[in-house]
TILOKOL-203105 format. One record per residue (C-alpha): residue number from 1; residue in three letters; x, y, z. Coordinates in steps of 0.001 Angstrom, whole numbers, plus 500000, padded with zeros to 6 digits. Each point is the difference from the previous one (the first is absolute). Example, Ala and Ser with C-alpha at 12.3 -4.5 7.8 and 13.67 -1.06 7.14 Angstrom:
2
SITE  1  ALA  512300  495500  507800
SITE  2  SER  501370  503440  499340
***
This chain:
197
SITE  1  MET  185296  013431  424487
SITE  2  LYS  496270  499590  500673
SITE  3  VAL  500394  501452  503497
SITE  4  LEU  502017  502931  498668
SITE  5  ARG  497506  500544  497204
SITE  6  GLY  497138  499972  502493
SITE  7  LEU  501781  502534  502194
SITE  8  TYR  500797  502142  496950
SITE  9  ASP  496339  499931  498893
SITE  10  TRP  498801  500785  503531
SITE  11  VAL  502283  503034  500241
SITE  12  LEU  499005  501126  496478
SITE  13  HIS  496284  499760  500675
SITE  14  TRP  500260  502985  502369
SITE  15  ALA  500858  502217  497038
SITE  16  SER  496439  499627  498691
SITE  17  THR  498390  500974  503309
SITE  18  PRO  499571  503390  501683
SITE  19  TYR  502412  498756  502678
SITE  20  GLY  503051  499691  497720
SITE  21  ALA  501848  503068  501308
SITE  22  PRO  499435  499290  503734
SITE  23  VAL  500956  496344  499502
SITE  24  LEU  503180  501095  498191
SITE  25  PHE  500921  502199  502970
SITE  26  LEU  499247  497169  502455
SITE  27  LEU  501876  497394  497957
SITE  28  ALA  503069  502270  499800
SITE  29  PHE  499729  500659  503741
SITE  30  VAL  499918  496351  501111
SITE  31  GLU  502542  498824  497396
SITE  32  ALA  502616  502262  501574
SITE  33  SER  499914  498082  503276
SITE  34  VAL  498292  496604  499698
SITE  35  PHE  498101  499233  496758
SITE  36  PRO  501835  498048  497261
SITE  37  VAL  498234  501358  496867
SITE  38  PRO  501373  503250  498549
SITE  39  PRO  497485  502755  499165
SITE  40  ASP  501444  500479  496495
SITE  41  ILE  497446  497610  498458
SITE  42  LEU  497034  502064  501172
SITE  43  LEU  501815  503251  499206
SITE  44  ILE  500467  498829  496386
SITE  45  ALA  496350  498957  499680
SITE  46  LEU  498714  503292  501405
SITE  47  CYS  502279  502049  497745
SITE  48  ILE  498762  498057  496960
SITE  49  ALA  496349  500414  500992
SITE  50  LEU  500312  503719  500851
SITE  51  PRO  503175  501317  498343
SITE  52  LEU  499327  503652  500877
SITE  53  LYS  500177  499034  503682
SITE  54  SER  503304  498118  499669
SITE  55  TRP  501969  502559  502023
SITE  56  ARG  497380  500006  502739
SITE  57  PHE  500204  496213  500231
SITE  58  ALA  503805  500156  500125
SITE  59  PHE  499757  502538  502822
SITE  60  LEU  497566  497782  501951
SITE  61  ALA  502265  496963  499597
SITE  62  SER  503041  502031  501073
SITE  63  LEU  498231  501499  503011
SITE  64  GLY  498570  496655  501107
SITE  65  SER  503372  498293  499640
SITE  66  VAL  501934  502687  501880
SITE  67  LEU  497461  499982  502838
SITE  68  GLY  500079  496192  500014
SITE  69  GLY  503785  500193  500193
SITE  70  LEU  499613  502261  503019
SITE  71  LEU  497742  497350  501554
SITE  72  GLY  502686  497392  499267
SITE  73  TYR  502571  502264  501647
SITE  74  GLY  497693  500291  503024
SITE  75  ILE  499566  496227  500186
SITE  76  GLY  503773  499583  500025
SITE  77  TRP  500659  502857  502398
SITE  78  GLY  497323  499346  502596
SITE  79  GLY  498662  496479  499660
SITE  80  TRP  502581  497738  498420
SITE  81  SER  500625  498010  503185
SITE  82  LEU  496267  499195  500125
SITE  83  VAL  499441  499106  496324
SITE  84  SER  503346  498738  498682
SITE  85  ASP  499053  496316  500380
SITE  86  ILE  496822  500568  497958
SITE  87  PHE  501961  501703  497199
SITE  88  TYR  502750  497361  499999
SITE  89  THR  497381  497252  499765
SITE  90  TYR  497344  501400  497664
SITE  91  ILE  501359  502912  497935
SITE  92  PRO  502304  499048  497087
SITE  93  GLY  503423  501624  500075
SITE  94  PHE  500360  500328  503751
SITE  95  SER  502643  498015  501876
SITE  96  PRO  502492  500802  502771
SITE  97  GLU  502855  499533  497509
SITE  98  ILE  498554  502474  497505
SITE  99  PHE  499371  502497  502777
SITE  100  ALA  503604  499746  501196
SITE  101  HIS  501110  500628  496422
SITE  102  VAL  497599  502945  499615
SITE  103  GLN  501544  501549  503102
SITE  104  SER  503463  499855  498415
SITE  105  LEU  498619  501514  496781
SITE  106  PHE  498483  502905  501917
SITE  107  ALA  503301  500575  501780
SITE  108  GLU  501827  500311  496671
SITE  109  TYR  497503  501383  497457
SITE  110  ASN  497164  501574  502036
SITE  111  PHE  497944  502181  497551
SITE  112  TRP  500778  497773  497002
SITE  113  VAL  498662  496860  501686
SITE  114  VAL  496560  501584  500411
SITE  115  PHE  500077  501637  496563
SITE  116  THR  501012  496795  498197
SITE  117  ALA  497386  497886  501771
SITE  118  GLY  497340  502618  499283
SITE  119  PHE  500680  500019  496275
SITE  120  THR  500935  496387  499202
SITE  121  PRO  498627  496501  500721
SITE  122  ILE  502084  499823  503194
SITE  123  PRO  497316  499473  502700
SITE  124  TYR  499211  503508  501250
SITE  125  LYS  498167  498678  503064
SITE  126  VAL  503170  498343  501348
SITE  127  ILE  501804  503334  499724
SITE  128  THR  497195  502107  501532
SITE  129  ILE  499729  497762  503041
SITE  130  GLY  503784  499572  500197
SITE  131  ALA  500433  503784  499957
SITE  132  GLY  497820  500219  503095
SITE  133  VAL  501690  497085  501764
SITE  134  PHE  503445  501542  499452
SITE  135  GLN  498746  503548  500669
SITE  136  VAL  501130  501456  496694
SITE  137  ASP  499600  503780  499875
SITE  138  LEU  496288  500567  499370
SITE  139  VAL  500436  503129  497853
SITE  140  MET  502478  498198  497731
SITE  141  PHE  497683  496990  499840
SITE  142  MET  497035  502167  498983
SITE  143  LEU  501973  501912  497350
SITE  144  ALA  501292  496765  498449
SITE  145  SER  496516  498461  500083
SITE  146  ILE  498314  503032  498437
SITE  147  ALA  502637  500231  497256
SITE  148  SER  500076  496299  499083
SITE  149  ARG  496309  499155  500266
SITE  150  SER  498920  503141  498126
SITE  151  LEU  502562  499372  497274
SITE  152  ARG  498803  496434  499613
SITE  153  PHE  496250  500666  499898
SITE  154  PHE  500182  503152  497871
SITE  155  LEU  502236  498127  497551
SITE  156  VAL  497428  497177  499750
SITE  157  ALA  497149  502503  499557
SITE  158  GLY  502000  501926  497406
SITE  159  LEU  500717  496871  497961
SITE  160  VAL  496341  498978  500047
SITE  161  PHE  498894  503538  499128
SITE  162  ARG  502435  500018  497082
SITE  163  PHE  499371  496507  498631
SITE  164  GLY  496413  499487  501180
SITE  165  PRO  497999  496805  499470
SITE  166  GLY  502920  498353  498200
SITE  167  ILE  501564  499425  503425
SITE  168  LYS  496917  498105  501181
SITE  169  ALA  499909  497910  496824
SITE  170  PHE  503691  499231  500470
SITE  171  ILE  499409  498897  503616
SITE  172  GLU  497045  497826  498987
SITE  173  LYS  501953  498374  497162
SITE  174  TYR  503160  499302  501997
SITE  175  PHE  498482  499577  503468
SITE  176  ASN  501689  496658  500824
SITE  177  LEU  503395  501209  498816
SITE  178  LEU  499650  503263  501906
SITE  179  CYS  499050  498101  503172
SITE  180  LEU  503128  497899  499667
SITE  181  LEU  502082  503108  499389
SITE  182  PHE  498456  501693  503044
SITE  183  MET  500772  496953  502162
SITE  184  VAL  503602  499951  498735
SITE  185  LEU  500352  503706  500811
SITE  186  LEU  498415  499521  503428
SITE  187  LEU  502250  497059  500830
SITE  188  GLY  502910  502011  498635
SITE  189  GLY  499045  502778  502401
SITE  190  PHE  500154  497585  502944
SITE  191  LEU  503330  498691  498712
SITE  192  VAL  501388  503537  499791
SITE  193  LEU  499007  500541  503632
SITE  194  LYS  501964  496893  500949
SITE  195  LEU  503068  500616  497870
SITE  196  VAL  500639  503742  499879
SITE  197  LYS  502827  500945  502323
***
């Protein structure tokens, strides 16, 4: 929990700097293809600190994430044979078995695979790169990414705008429990990728 708390505090500290918005965009961008920490933490902190800019922050997170998803698609489409071993070894959630399963999911559900991963704890980065590897229709991929990521980040911003600092106090009070819940949801997301047929 100390490592998670340290990472949480590090992400939060950007909210009190002039670089909060650019860091939010960058965090959303890299999380969509390689980085393990979701941008929601910083989005919440920024919306609490500057509530009148909540929608702007949600837009930046959405834009960064969609563009990062496009980068993930590009990695899968053009460079997977060069980098697959690195991802399988160092990036959580990547394995040949999961990728074979993702291919079957794309064949059956297409749009809904991208949309679900973009909105839920299912690892979005596995889907963005998988979409490129399996050459999923790019227009469909972009529409699903825009819809799901925007819905997610605008929903978070809207909740913080509505309930304000109480959300931050709730997170601070129940941090350990929320971390455990997040890990359960994340592991559940990986499990869904393995089991959904």
